[in-house]
N, C-alpha and C positions, 0 to 999 in steps of 0.2 A: 625746399620747401614745397608741401603739398596744396594743391588747388581744389577746393569744391566746384564742380561744375553748375552746377544748379545755383549756388551762391553767386559764382562770379557773374552769370548772364539775369541773375535777380537785380543785383546791384548795379549792374550798368547797364539793364533795360529801363528802369524806371528815370534814369539821367537822358540816355537816347530817343528813348521813345517821346521823353516830354518835348524834343525839339523839333519843331516842324522847318525842315529845311525851307521852306518860301518864307516862312518870317523868320529865322533866327537871327538872333543878334550878333555882333561882332563878340560880344563877352561870351556868348554859349559857342559860336564857332572857335574861338580859340581855345575854351576848354574841352572841346571835343576831338580838336587837332591835338592839342597836347598828348589828349589820353590815345589816339590811334598812333601817334607816333612814341609813344613811351617806347625805351629800347629793355626794357627788362624781360620783355617775350609778351607781357599783359597785352600791350599794343598791335604785335604781330595775330595775337589770337582775338582779340577784339574785332581786327579789321578784316580776320577770315571770315569769323563769325557773322558781324553785323553787316560788313560793306560786299561782301563776296557771296554772302548767304550759305557757308560751308557748315549749317547745321546741325552736324554729324559728326563734327569733331568733340572732343572732350578735353577738360581741363586736366586730368588725371594723366592721360596719355599725350596729348598734343602740346600742353603748358612746356613741355621740356625741350620738344624741338623746336618751338618758338624763341626759348630762350637762347639756343645755340644759332638758330637763323638770324636772331637779331645783332650776334655780334660779327656774322658775316663782313668782312672785309677790315675788319679792326684787327689793331695789335697793341701790347703794351708793352714800354719798354721799362728797363731793370729800374727806373728812379718812381714808376707808379703811374706814368700818363699815359695816357690811351690816344690813339690816333687814328685815322681811318683815311690813308693816303698810302701811295707806292712805298715800299721800306726801302733806305738808303742802303747802299753797300757797305756803309761802316755801323750799321744800326743791327743789334744783335735782341730781336724781342723776347722779354719774360714769357708772353705768351702772344701765339700768331691764328688770328682767324682767316687769315687771308686765303684759304683753302682748307675747304671741309669737304669729307668722305660722309654723306647719312645712308646708312643701309638699312631699309626698315622693311618690316614685311609687306607683301603684296597686298592691295584692297584697305589699307588704312590710312587713305588719302593724302600718300607722300606726294604724287605730282600737284593734289587740288593745293595742300597748304606749302610743301617746299618750292613748287616751280610757280603755281600761278599767283597765288596769294602774296607770297615772299616777294616773287619777282615785280610785281605790279605795284605794289607797296615801298618796293627798293626806288623804283623810276619818278613815282610820285613825290618823296620826299628829296630827291633830286635829280632833277629832269635832264641835268645834264649828263647822266648817267648814261651809258651804251649798253644795252642786255640782249645776249644773243644765247637764244634757246637751242637744244642739241637735243636732238632725238635720234633712235635708229631709222624712222620712218617723218619725212619731211610733213608727210601727209596730218601726221599728227602734233608736230610742233605747230603747223597751222593750226588746227585747231584748239590748241591752248592759247595760242597768240590771239585767234578771232576770240575766246572765251574773256581773254584779260581785257579786250577792247569792248565787247560788251557790257562788262561791269561797269568801265568809266561813261559808255552811253546811258544805261540804265540806272544808276546809283544816284539819286538825288544829295543824296548824302555825301556821297564822295564829291560829287562837281559843286557843293556846297565849301567843303572844307579844302579843295586846292583847286579852285576856279584858275589861278595864273596858269596853270600848268596844260587849260582845256585849248584846244584849236576852235576855232570858230564854228557855230551850229552845235556845238555839244552839250552845251550848258543850256538848261530847261527853259531860262529864259532870253536865250540867245536863239532869235530866230532866222538868222542866218543859213543857209548850207553850207555844209563841208566844200571849200574850196577844190575843185579837181584837181589843182595839183599838188594839193597837200596828202602827204602819203598816211593812209586810214584805211585798214582791210586785216585781215588775215597771213596775209604775206608780210605784214609787218606794219608799224603806226609809229607817228611822231607826235610828241609832245612838243607845247612851246618852250622853247629854252632861251637864254641869253645868248648862245654861240650860233652865230650864223654860219659858221665854217665849217662846221661838223658835219660829213654826210652820210653819216650814218644813222639810220633810225632809232627811235628811241627802243624800240624792241625788235627784233628779227628772228623770225625761225627759221632753221636748218635742218636737215636730214644729215646723217654723218659722211654722205657720198656725196651731199652737194660742196658748192665751192662757197667760198665766203672772201676769195683773196680778194685783198686790194683795201678791205675793210677791217677795222680794229676796234674792240667791246672793252670797255672799262670791267665789265659783268660777264661772266658765262656761267650756263645752268647746263650740265649735262645729266640728262634726264633718261635713264634707261637705255643707252646707247648702245645695247646688247639686248635681243629678245630670245625667245626659247629657240625657233629654228635655227635663228643665226649660231645661237650659243652651241650648236651640234656641227657646223661649219668650219673646221681648221681655217679653210682658205678666208671665209669672212671675219673672224674673230683675228687673224692676222691682219687684216686690212682695218679693222678697229684700233686695235693695238698700235699699228703704225701711222693713222689718223691721231691718236691722241699724242703721237710723239712730237707731232708737228704741231699742234692745236696751240700752244703756248704763243707762238708766234702771232696768233690773231689776238692777243691781250692788248690791253692799251693802259700803261707801255707795256712792251714787248715782252713777256714772260714776268712779269710784275704785276699781273691784272688780279682780280676777284674770281675765285671756281668754286662754283658748288656740284658736285658729284652727289647725285640723288636718285640712288637705286633700289633695285630688287636681284638678288643674283641667280642667273641659271645655271652656273657651270662653275668651275674652281679654276681651273687655271685659264682666268678670262683678263677683257682689259682692265678691270677694278683692281686687281690683285697685283697685273704688271705695273699701276701707276704708282701704288703703295709700295712697291719693291725697288722701282726705277727711282722715287723721287722720297726717299724715308725721312720719315721726319719734317716732312711740310703740310701733311694733312692731319687737321684734328679729326678723328674717326669717332663716328658715332653709329652705335649698333643695337640693334633690338632684336629679338626674337619672339615671336607668337606666343609660346608657352614658355613660363620662366618661373626660375623660383624666387625665395623672400628676398636672397641675395643677387637677382637679376641674371642669373648663369642659364642659358637655355636649359630644358629641361623638360623632354618631351613622355617623361614618366610622371612626374610627382608636381609640374610646372601648373601653373596659373594663366589663364589668357589676358593677355595687357591690354585686351581691345574687346571685353565681355560684352558690350552694347551689339558689337555686330557679331563676335567670335566666342559664343558662351563655350566654357570648357569643355562640354560634352560632343558640341560641334567640331572642335579641333581636334579631339581624340578620333570622331569618326572621319574625318578627312583625312587624319596620319595614318590610319587604319587602311581608306581606301588605296592611299600610294606613298607611303612612306618616303620614297626618295625624293618626288616634289615637294612634297611639305617639306621635308629637312631645305632645300634650298629657296622657296618661294616663300614658305610662312616663318622659320626658323633662322633664313638666310643664311646656313652653313652648308653650301652645295657640297655633294658628294663627289668625289673624282669620277666616279662609273659605278654602273651596278654591280660589274665584276671585280670590284676592289673592296666593295662595302658589304656589310652585317646586314642581311634581310631581317626586317623585323619577324617575318614568316619563322626566322630560323630558332626564336628565342620559344624554347618551351617549358614555362614554368608548371613548377609542381611544390610541393611541401613535406615538411616531415611532422608525423604523429607518434604518438605513443602507441602502441600496442603489445600487451601483455609485457609490459615493465622494459620494454626495449624500442629504439625509437627506427622508425620505418619511413623511408622516401616513401612519397606516393606519388606514381605519375597518373594525372589526371586522364579520364579516357578519352577527351578531345584530342591529345597530345598522343595516344599511347599508340606504340605500333610493337607488335610483338616479334615481327621480322627484322625489326632494326638492330642487327648484332656484330660484335665481330668477323671479319671476313673470314677467319678461320672456321667459324663455326657455323656461315651459311650453308658449308656443303654438305652438314650434318645435318638440316633443318632443325637445328635447335633452337625452340624461341623462348624470349624473354619474357619475365613478369612484369606486372606492373607496380609492383610491392616489392621494396628491397630492403632488409635490413642492414643499417647501417655498418653493423659489426660485419656484414658480406663483403662490403667494400676494403679497398685500400686507398687510403686516404693521407693527406699530406697538406701541412700548410706551406704556402710559397708566397717570400718575400720579394718586391723588386723594391730596393731603396733608393728614397729620393736620393738626387743629386749633392754631393758634399757641398754647402753654402761658399759662394764665393768660384767654385769651378765656373768653368766655360759652358758646361751644361745648365748647369743651375741659371746662370744668365741669358743663354738660349730659353728657357721654359720656366720661367718663373712659377708657373702655376701646378710644376712637378709635385708629386707627394709621394708617400710610401703606398706600395700598392700592395696588398695582403688579401691572399684567397684561400679558402680551405678547399680544397679539390677531394675527388673520389673516382673511384673506375670500379664496377662491379664485374663480374665474372662473363657477363655477357660484351662487355668492350665498351659501354656506355657511361659516358663521362657525366659526374656533377660537381656542380659548384653550390658550395652548402653555405658559404658565409662568403662577404666580398666588401673590403673596406679601404676609402684611399685615406690616409691621414698625413697631416703635416706634425709629427711628432718627434721628440727628440730620440735616440736609440735604446735608453732605459724606459721610457712610455713606452716604445714598440714592443720591448719583451715583454713588459706587463699583460699586453693584447695577445701577446703569438701563448703567452700561458693560459690563458681564460679562454683563446680556441682551442688548444691544446686538451683542456680538461673537458671543454663544452663537447668537443667532435670525438673524444677517443682517439688522438694520434699523438706521437709524440716525435713523428717526422717533421721537419722545418730544411725547407730548401732556401738556399739564398743564393745569389749571385757571387761567384767563387771571389774575386777581387773586392768588393767590399767586404765579404765575410772575413776575408784571412785581415784585413789593415783594419777594421774598425769593430766590427761585430765580435768576433770570435775572442777575443782578451776580454773582453768588456762583459759579455752575455756572463761568460763562463764562470767571472769572479761573482756577480750578481746572481746568476742560478743557485751555487755555493752557500751563499750567504741570505738569501732571499726565499729560495725556494729549494730547500734542501731534500723532499720528499718528492720534488718535479723531476722525473728524466726527460729529457730533449737530445733526440739526435739529429745533430747538424748535418746537412748534404750540401756539399757547394754543388752550384749549377753552374756550364758553361756556356757562354755566350755562343761558342763554335763559330768567331769572326761574322757573326750575323746582327745587323742592326734592330733596333726595337720592333722597325716597321716588319722588317722580313719575318721576324719569329711572329708578329701578330698574323699577318697574312698567312700562315701556315696554318691556321685555326678556321679558316673560311670554310675548307673543303670539310672538316668536320661538323662543323656547324649546319653546310647546306644538306648533309646526310643524315642531319637529326639526332646527331650522337651525343649532343650535350642537353643536359637536364639543369634547369637554376632553381633553386630553393627560393620562393618569390619574396616572403616576404625580407630576406636577408642578403639578396643581391641588387638592388635597384642601382646602385653607384656603379656596376659592373654593366648593367642591362644600359644604362643611357651612354657606358661609354664606349659599348659596340655598336650601338644605333648611330651614334655621331661621328664614329670612326670612319675616316680617317682624318678627320677635321674636327675632333673632341678637343677641349680646352686641355682635358689630361687623357692618358692611357697609360696611366699604370698598372692599374688592375688588370686588365687584358694583357700586358705585357708580363705579369705574373703569371695571370693562367697560362700562357704562351710554354711556359716551361713545364705542362704536367706531364709532357710524355719522357721527359728527363726524370721522374722521380717515382713517377707510380707504375707499378706492374700489375697486369689484368689477373686476377686470382682466378684459380679452374671453376668451371662449372662442375655441378653434381655429374653429368656425365663424362668430363674431360677427367675427373677423377676415380671414377670407375673403370675408365678404360685403362687407366693407367696401371691401377692396382691388376685389373686381367692381363696386362702385358707382363708386370711382373712377377705374377703368379706361374704365366706361362713360360717365362725363361728360367725362374726356378725349376718348373715343374714338379712343383709342390714337394722337393726333397730339401731337406737342412743345410742351408749354405756351409755347412762347418762339416757335418759327418755324411752329408749325401745321401740319407737312405731317408 
């Protein structure tokens, strides 16, 4: 369901602004309270907007987050009934929102909405709840709790809607002072509750290094419990992991409370990944990237901003160009393992193919052209490379990295796997070219049709494919299909060897070549490959770049003009100009 921000604000403002908190009738109060306590997501969105004053949130982006957060703590049994209580040992929920991981881009009001507005609304609707808010810094957590307290003190609308939970002296019509014994401050605050025996405050802030021993909380929010500087420290990350390993003992009941992990990532091997691996299947995971395609996949090439009101597309691209490494972690929420194990955007050298005198020529633009970047065998000879290379001078091939067979263990582990197809070339100067790249979820018959099209388009009959897959699946099927459907097309199949290397080991072999600016990419037809390069090693797919990694197994560098000339001279010298048979 999609929501229009302006329409939602307009429709509710007429109703909300018409209610004077001082003179509101019980009927109006009841209707408004029902509106703000609505659990479809609309109630939380309106609470954040009208009561907490979060005027920059949008329905297009934040309503979906509100829908998820409104389910926090609930679970559904197989009979269809929904509950908000600890799960019994003999119950197996069909849906379970007791624990949520919400990973969203930085500066999209993650804390404002997910921690402050959501946390305050939870305890207003259930004053018996006890909420602990954790952050890397106790000072940050205190400031958030202080902001929540300020909303309670300052919003007359809130005070009219939930008067029964307010401490003495808070309601605008209550002239009493807050009793000195009442816990009310940024170190925590207590709302009025029926239970007198509960010792914990309603909301309490903590740094993850602080002590919460002896206290137990029905709700925990872990908001950015690891930051930029801490993410670079293995010791601090280890401490954070140790802390989350024991933090479930703080829940009420122990190990069966409600947990919201609200964060943006700085590092790949971090505490959040540890949680998901240690307790697989226990968290509902919500993940967004600032730049996404129409299918909501992360996409820094063609993606559109999910929050254009604050981050227009052009600003996102500029931020990415400034520091791709940080942008991928903080904005795309796809942290890189390290700058040395990833592909830098600066290594992506785009070019294009144009028709020149009835032949295709690859053009290397001036801004990325360097005549001195040549094969190591040519550097000592001071041979320079041209910026325009006819495709006929290249040795070219098509490489297929097949998708794993349906039902195989590899297919189960990577459900995003595709058939990676790459048309590669190498010129006489040792520069590599990616002419076309496709990631396709097609059966072997349709893959063959694509291979034939690529063969005719780029003028190559050589097709490389991993040996085991070729022998078992493709060789007999493709041989028969070519004979019947393409009798005039000749294809040379070349089996490629894994050489006992896994996919990542093969791909990382490309990093030195890319760093040395040896690769050139045909911009219009290689965007899927560029995205895999830039998101590696944590992209959803890497099938195309795995196909590219086989390039040196199948391509041989053609000779330059100088090398052919020198070869002819050597042969002539060896023959000494004599006929090889008569020696005259």
